[in-house]
C-alpha angles and dihedrals in degrees: 000000000000118000125238128209118208104211124182114262119200109255093225091066088071088068092059127084115213093213103053136054121265143191115219113195112194118191117212114294096009098121103262094163091044089054093048095050091049091045087060089054090048091055092048093050102040105033135046091247117126121216092256088057093058110084116203118188126189131171106237136043090235093054090048093053091046093050092049091051093048097047090048089048093054091049092050092047095052093044092048091049091050093047095046112122092238109040113216127181113250093198122083096176141334130050117346141182113235104218111199129167094280092049090047090055091052092053093045091052088051092050092047091053095038095116089068094048108134098236108144146152113253090259091046090054092049092048089051091052092048094046097047090052094037100122093054090048096036091233109122095067102022105048138056136176119261135180107267095217094052092047090049092051091051093049093042092054091048093047091048092055101037104031119011093046098042109029110100093221094051104037094080090053092050093046093051090048093053095052114107097350123126097201098023098149094045091049090048091049092050093048094049092043090057091048094048094044095053121078090206126112113259115241146228095041114233111220101186096178096051093044090051090052093049092050090050090053090052089056088066093052117086105239096212092051092048093051091047093051091049092050089051089050092053090052093046093054091043093237115192107277095232092049092048090049092051092047093048089051094054102037096068091053091052094048092044089057089051090050091052089054088065086065105039096029091207116137093190090055091049091052091050091052093048089051087065091056122080095244090156089077091051091049091052089058101045090127091062090050092047090056089058091075125230093344096057092038089056089056091048089052090052091049090050093060101034107095131183110279091239089058092051092049092045093054095042094049102032093064090053092047093049090050092049092046091054091048093048092049092048094045098043094036097234137135140183129228092263089050090062092070093045091048092053092048091047089050091051090049096043100041092037117181097006098067093033091054091050092052094044091053091049099046120041094172135026129196111193113195127204089017092165085076094057126119137204097276095047092050091047090055097050094038091055096046100039117008094049094047095096088250093299087117117039125217126202116186115195127191148101115254088197086069096051097126105140105085088127087065093051099268112144117202088186088067088052092052091049093047091049090052093049093050094048094044088054090057100269120147131246120219122186118202100211106160112097116210097175107066141049118260089251095054091048092049089049098054091039085060093048092047096041105148090202093060117119090252105017122208094237110061104176141063089285104071145149098263092138110055116198127239128213117269096186108040092171092069110109145161110216138181123240088269091055097253120144121239139233104256103212122051118190113202115198121190115207125206118237111266113289094011138098123227116254121211090253090051091050097048098041095040093052092043089055090048092048093048091050091048093050091049089051093047091056092056100044099078096243114177133196113222115205126177114266094008135094115254112280121214115232110255130185091263089060091065125079128192110203114199128184093223134028092238091054090054089051090058091055089046091057092054093044091054090047089053091051094248114140113235138173135191113242115220092333113192123228104059090155093045092063126103087247091065091050091048091054091047091052092048096047091047088059092045089051096045098038096174098044102111096198092052092048091053091048090052094050093060092054118097088259089075101008094203111175114245092237090063096051096091088060091055100052096102105027118167116245089248092064112111092239092053092042091055091055090046093053091048091046090056092051090049092049089056090045091238090148097156091058091041095054093043091052093047091055097041106035102034092069091242094121096055095041093051094049095039101048107025127084093222143014097249097110096043091049089053093050092052093044093051092048090051091052091047090050090053091048092049093048099043096044098031093233128176120222095268091052092045091050090051090052091049090052090051089053090050093048090048094237090119138019133204116258121269138055093282102032094132097032121113117233124236109271092236144322091273122134104266143146107264117231117194143146120267090249092055091052095066109116093018133100137194137183093242127024131192117196116207140178135358093127097132135050120261118256113274109237094183091247114107122187115196142118118275128222090282092051093252117146106247138187105205118197116206135002117349128231115246094260092047091046089056091050092048093046091048093052092045092049092049092051089049088054091052091048092053090047087059090051095048093050098051094081126093097190117357142023130194117203130185118229133197110204133191137260100204110314096339129080114245086240099040095192098059100139106132133104092289094063094087093052091043089055090053091047089051089062092046092050088052089053090050090054089057097042091254134167097292098055094106093044103044136048120195122205129181130197133173116243115249114194121234143109122260110283129198123225096265096186092054091045091051092050092051092047093051092062097040124118124184113256112259094242091061090060094052126096117284095255095053119120116274117248116271095248090062097047092099089067092060092069122213112277103233115201119232104208134184135192089257090059091046091053089056089054087055093049095262127141114342098200130096112318093243098045098068090068088072102035119157123213092218099188116157090256091051091050090052090050090053107088125219091255094049121116110253119240127255142094096292091054093048093047090049094052092047091052094048092055092044094051098038115105103235090204089068090068090063086069094050112067090167137044091239094060089046091053091049096053109114094205092053091047090052091051093051093045093050095047094044090055091046093052098038096248118153113245092229087078092058097100091050093047093048091049096052092044091050092047090050096051098035099045122108114249118206132173133160092278105019136062122182122178086211140336091248088066093060115118136211101026141165131198129211096008109191121215134186126180135161118267100254116261134183091253093053125093111257126238090263092051128079113254119266130213124245104013115156125243109219106158102044136242142301113226133185149141125245111214099213136004125185139170125226126176093340096312127109121222131184127206139192126207113226125192095184115147109232134169092235136008102206120131095259094051092045093049091053092046094048094047089052099045114011106034093105092048093050092051096045094047091047090054090048092053092047090052092048091051091047092233115170106162138047095246094057089042091057094048101039106035122058099184133241138305130206111201112197101205097201093054104039118130139068092039094304133113093041124111122180130179139157114202115226118254090247092052090055092049091048092051091049088055089049089054090052090056096043119101115226 
């Protein structure tokens, strides 16, 4: 009799149907990920879907890795429970899965194939779709990912030179823009970047033709008569005297600008002049103008078509930029991350049913996580594949619209609301996860009270609300005092102004920061303990406390007071790494290293912390001799930079400049040192990946500092935590999403954000809009409503991070006025709700057991350290021994992590040297000549000599030659007579220092190489020029194999460490034929003969290592892990000996056996580098 395991099944799964779409809304802390991982198990057990047919999409790499780990963990747990010698039921009561032998087999199959589980980020999914259908879309060989900001800057600069500054239609707009602006080009770049980046429609619409016609009609109207008629109209309608006066003051200025247009005839200039007039006031009173008859109506018509000059420029230039960006992407074969989604959607639209059918056959189910952060393109993709499949493919979208806080990144919660409506109207189900497992019952009751949707003025004011309060899922959670007493969960801190005064924003921020710091210090001394089920009580430590600030600078204020109070603190994932003083210090230093003899740059470098020269000494250092230690240091670093030995350069700067010791010795924390190390690591990656010299690297660093570009990755401009030390974590509200802490302090958000003049919102038709310039009254209401609702969602995130206690600031009233009268920022909505709760507390109302309310009068003063304690500590201080040692002594162990591991970047040339191969320059051995006497005799007088320059030249010719040209040249004679080909050869020969007398020989061997028939046992090419698709100079980089790494015949693992370094190289030529990939290398070696036997001997002697390394690289790029796939996907390698090609000679082909590759990988593991 077969056994059966009864395993607990989440109760919420009973509300889902497995054969219809569903929306799962998961409030904060309600186990969204837990539900998703168990939903996958549900689908495996109760449908015929295999794991590889269940698509799971998340929105970050971290979330993807976590979800993979958790789903695998659930599978392993259930299987282990079933396979246990003594089977015991895991379910006491409630819904269960009954795991029998058949179900166990299903789960074991899923676990066995888990490494191919389709669990991706949204970009990972799109890349997979594009890659797997690459040959149809011409993407695998022709396109590569680029940084969107860098591409934009390249195209912007090109458009500026070749279009904006020369096109007759655009020149006047550029000239008017440049007048009177300090940073005109930077401002133009920033405006156009925002317009290109957004997918929103640009408003207001600029109708140049109609405006020109209106202005021309005004030229025929006598201005004085028009103004007189409008004044009469104001009198006739009895317009308010003050309003009439203000209108009569502004109208002459507007009409004078129109009159001047009749002279200069420049519409851009007119718009600039109108920008300086307060036309907003006129627009607010269009009804009064309309009542003035045809005269006032003419002005209204003018106002309707006059747009802010920025809006006109944006629309005129953005179209041109978008066109150029598309052309550049098509020509260069590149794309950005955002392009991936558009490319998938375009493929679905263009290829229609074919691609959709493929994806529907592959994925029966889809689980889309964090769906509140979706946008129009993402929803279009999943709607087309799944929702429109007549329920043959089922879609589950999971998210919490109350946590939709990333509109500034392009997320569109309105798309979520529309998608939810479409799914439900089509018969889909709605499931609310409403049991909170994060927080204590008291905290949940407290924020349920704050968020009560039935309150007289509820916190949430829009369509996204708190209609489904959560209940506690772990009632035994508790925060208790040393005496075991429970605590009030919400603490309201009110700062009072001194008598007879109002609070200023500085008073409010600094006063509350001081209060919070004092409270945190007190909390850490009161013996508070967190009680969690199944665990021993845990004392509250600094790391258990979060301070959530609206802005980074507000968090910095709290940090100052925490440090002054002696409380350790750290900034969690703080943005702006390249906007720190450390980034500017590095830029100043590298500028001096690059321009060694620039006196001003040297002086600037010497006042950075790398040299720390006092300002008063600078005059003495203006004309230092090159033998001075300061100058010598720059000279040594200049030499390393010239050789592009950046890893060694950056290590020496940190270790030998004295920076490391000064930062640790004199600074309170490790923030600055961490930033220096982090920036150098990013620069090293940039230099390696893009092969930059120091000048180019410095230019990229300056772009990072200016904000015109960012390093790749989700956290490219995010500062690391200083260390793993126990510290209060300070972060922005946005950064806190997904995190939780025992105690949370909410701070800031008391003032409105700066108005940039760009407003993103949805217009009256629901269309996403980017409005440039002042808004009309109705649009202002729409914008304010959307901004307020996102502020509400952001504060909801803050309120729901806490397990046990929350501290909230509160601005009260003195009479009718708020103590801080200018409270208008994001916190205003929560402050209004707290005002009602404080009123309830004063009357012993409902919240009295959930909220405490404390008042204190603000006392001015900067943060002050405990001087007595500091003096006592200093009196007993002795310098660490290592600081008294010589400069070249080893650094103390606790600082070793700042050294960084020196990873080797190896190549096959270097590895040949290790084996006793060529001893010459690393690049020369590529083009070695076997100059035996016989070979010399075989080399004719017109033949190109051997050597590196010759080899480089031939490589470049083949790389730059248009293969399609060879289709028009059936014979060598016609090839030699082609003027374009002759020009290419002449140019490259001059560039590489090759004498032109060798041109006929070089053309002949290149033609023979590309026009010769290539035949092997399983391949027949009429000529190399006919190969398609192809790629030249394919770069590869992979870790030097180590014992801890997965082998070629193992599926890749996440998170393994690279300790020995990397192998890097460039493959000359890659082509695909009948589904197999081949790589080839051009060889210009001078041999006596080029028959197969001679070539085999020569290759075994000189290129065996290269062939093996490059074969491993191709296998890794193709993600091959078994001999069957190896045989069907990889065709092997070719060596084409250019001087011997023709009549079946000069070609060598081989494909190593799978076992040979595995054996060589093991040899690499055992090889010392």
